[in-house]
Each structure stands twice: as structure tokens, then as C-alpha cells.
C-alpha positions as CSV (number, residue, x, y, z in Angstrom):
1,X,-27.4,41.8,59.5
2,X,-30.1,39.1,59.1
3,X,-28.6,37.4,56.0
4,X,-25.4,37.0,54.2
5,X,-26.8,38.5,51.0
6,X,-26.7,42.1,52.3
7,X,-24.0,44.3,50.8
8,X,-23.4,41.9,48.0
9,X,-23.9,41.9,44.2
10,X,-24.9,38.9,42.1
11,X,-25.3,38.2,38.4
12,X,-28.5,36.3,37.6
13,X,-28.6,34.6,34.2
14,X,-32.0,33.0,33.2
15,X,-31.1,32.9,29.4
16,X,-34.0,35.2,28.4
17,X,-33.3,37.6,31.3
18,X,-29.9,38.6,32.8
19,X,-29.8,41.0,35.8
20,X,-27.5,42.2,38.5
21,X,-29.0,42.0,42.0
22,X,-27.6,44.3,44.7
23,X,-28.8,43.5,48.2
24,X,-28.4,46.9,49.8
25,X,-30.0,46.1,53.1
26,X,-31.8,43.2,54.7
27,X,-35.1,44.5,53.4
28,X,-34.2,46.1,50.0
29,X,-32.5,45.2,46.8
30,X,-31.7,47.0,43.5
31,X,-32.0,45.0,40.3
32,X,-30.6,46.2,37.1
33,X,-31.4,44.5,33.8
34,X,-28.4,43.6,31.7
35,X,-30.4,41.8,29.0
36,X,-34.2,41.8,29.1
37,X,-35.1,39.6,26.1
38,X,-38.9,40.1,25.6
39,X,-39.6,40.6,29.3
40,X,-38.2,44.1,30.0
41,X,-35.9,46.9,28.8
42,X,-32.1,46.7,29.0
43,X,-30.5,49.0,31.7
44,X,-33.8,49.2,33.6
45,X,-33.1,49.5,37.3
46,X,-35.5,49.5,40.3
47,X,-35.1,49.5,44.1
48,X,-37.6,47.0,45.7
49,X,-38.5,46.1,49.2
50,X,-37.7,42.4,49.8
51,X,-38.7,39.6,52.0
52,X,-35.8,37.2,52.5
53,X,-36.0,33.8,54.2
54,X,-33.0,31.5,54.7
55,X,-34.1,28.0,53.8
56,X,-30.7,26.5,54.8
57,X,-27.2,27.9,54.8
58,X,-26.6,29.6,51.4
59,X,-30.1,29.0,50.1
60,X,-32.6,31.9,50.3
61,X,-36.2,32.6,49.2
62,X,-36.4,36.2,48.1
63,X,-39.7,37.9,47.1
64,X,-40.7,41.4,46.1
65,X,-43.3,43.4,44.2
66,X,-42.3,45.9,41.5
67,X,-43.7,49.3,40.7
68,X,-45.4,47.8,37.6
69,X,-47.3,45.4,39.9
70,X,-45.2,42.4,38.9
71,X,-44.4,40.0,41.7
72,X,-41.2,37.9,41.8
73,X,-40.1,35.0,44.0
74,X,-36.6,33.5,43.8
75,X,-35.1,30.5,45.4
76,X,-31.4,31.3,45.3
77,X,-29.0,28.4,45.9
78,X,-25.7,30.2,46.3
79,X,-23.8,27.0,47.2
80,X,-24.6,25.5,43.8
81,X,-25.0,28.7,41.8
82,X,-28.6,27.8,40.8
83,X,-31.6,30.2,40.8
84,X,-35.3,29.4,40.4
85,X,-37.4,32.4,39.5
86,X,-41.2,32.8,39.3
87,X,-42.7,36.0,38.1
88,X,-46.3,37.1,37.6
89,X,-46.6,40.2,35.3
90,X,-49.4,42.8,35.6
91,X,-51.2,41.2,32.6
92,X,-51.5,37.9,34.5
93,X,-48.8,36.0,32.5
94,X,-46.7,33.7,34.7
95,X,-43.1,32.8,34.1
96,X,-41.1,30.0,35.7
97,X,-37.4,30.1,35.0
98,X,-34.2,28.4,36.1
99,X,-30.7,29.6,35.6
100,X,-27.4,30.6,37.3
101,X,-26.5,33.0,40.0
102,X,-22.9,34.1,40.8
103,X,-21.2,36.8,42.9
104,X,-20.0,39.9,41.1
105,X,-16.4,40.6,41.9
106,X,-15.5,44.2,42.4
């Protein structure tokens, strides 16, 4: 295991977008949309290949490309429960968002 995210689920809340992130392996994640606002459909789920870099203990940069062509990069600060998300959609629109991230308890 390369990182401490693997095997864990997290709820991400960016106000306009709420998702669950499941890091199934060191190189893949499944995201499921809880609330999509104007950005995407509720209950949409996709498995993506990820690149994960540990910046310091409990802080990770996570990046991926979606089937739609959208690209996403997060800085996830699990120590403080803060997430910074940048997304570029296929139409070229760019979103910079900040919110919270917390573990999902089984």
C-alpha cells in the first residue's frame, strides 16, 4: 500500500457538489455523486484511474481524468478536513472549489 487512502471512503462536500470517494486501490477510485447541483447528475458513479502524491502526512494531491474528458485535481487535507478541488470540464469551463472532506463510517 503506497498511501493511507486505499480501502477508505470519504464524503466530500463542496456546497454545489457532494460526493463519496472510495479509494479502492493505490491507482483507482470510485466517486459517487450524492448531490450534483448544476455540475452533474445525482447518483452518477464512475471508476477512475488516479495519480496520488503525498504532500505531507495526511495531505494528498489526487488527480484523474473522467470518461467525459473532465480533469480533476484535489488537494485533500485529511488532518484538517479541508479539500481544494479544481476541475476542467470538456467544454473548457474551469471550477475552483473549497469544502470539507470526512471519513465515512461503516
